C-alpha positions, 0 to 999 in steps of 0.5 A: 082957612089954612091948608088940611092937615091930617092932624086935623082930625083928629077927633073924628079919628079917635071919636070913630075909633073909641066909639065904634070899635073899641080903640083904647088910645088917648087924644093925645096919643091918636093924634101923636100917632097921625101926625110922626106915626109914633106907635107908643100910644097902642098897647095891643095888635088890633090898637095899631091896625084900628089907627093904620085905617083910621089915618089910610081913610083921614088922609083920603078924605083930606085928599080928596073933599071937593071932590063928588060924592056919589057911590065909587066915593063911598065903596072908596071911603070904606076900603080905606075904613076896613082894610085890614080888617075885611075880607072884600074892601070895599064891594058891596054886601050881598043879600044872601049874607044876611050881614045886619047889626044887633042894638039893644032893642034887636036884630037889624037886616036892611036889605043889602043894596047895589050899586046904584043903590047905594048911589041913589040912597045918595042922590035923595038926601038934597036938603040946602044946607051942607051940615044938614045934609052930612048929617042925614048922609051919616044917618040912612048912609049907617041905616044902610049897613051897606058893608059887610064890615065898617058901616058907621064909620064910612058913614061918619067920614063920609059926611066929613067929607062934605063938610070940610070943605067949610070948615067944620067937622062931624065926631062922634059925641063922646065925654070922658065925664060924662060916660051916658052921652057914648050910651046916649048916641048909641042908645038912638042910631040903634032907634034909626036902625029899627024904629026910623027916629033919624031926628034923636041922633041928628039931634044928639049930633049936632048938639056935640059933634059938631066942631070947626075945623082948626084954621 
């Protein structure tokens, strides 16, 4: 496999922005921005700020993908992703903030994690298959909601940090010809949050989210 380039993560950047944060920029313009910094496809300041944060975290993953995934790594990923949008990028939320996420099945407000708790969560995922471990890591980190902002984006890029060295990437299931796919993903993720039903969302990501890294 040739050297990994930031544009290799175009699919990760684009689908994360589109599904998690309503990015209105198309895939072609996203790739052009990652390659050259050309902002022609961004029609709002919010899209531009989001793209810059996603570009920075993609570069971080490319530069550090051979490092072990521990709590400090996850904090660093979140710090890149939420630089323009969070008050305290890369810092864990506290219990008294009562930060959670609203879903169609109700509100999900998990207990706040300490750095030790975050490391315990990471260490508890011991599947020997790297792909399955990455899927578990995505689902568990997203469900834990350890940060004030950017939890799903953080979970996705941390999962890709496990995969990228082996030539695979994990993107958010989305298809411009099938709008229902992203909705199904969000529905299954909500059930993972509220009902601990992880298998369904992982199966969807396994079928529609895994892609080979360009050679």
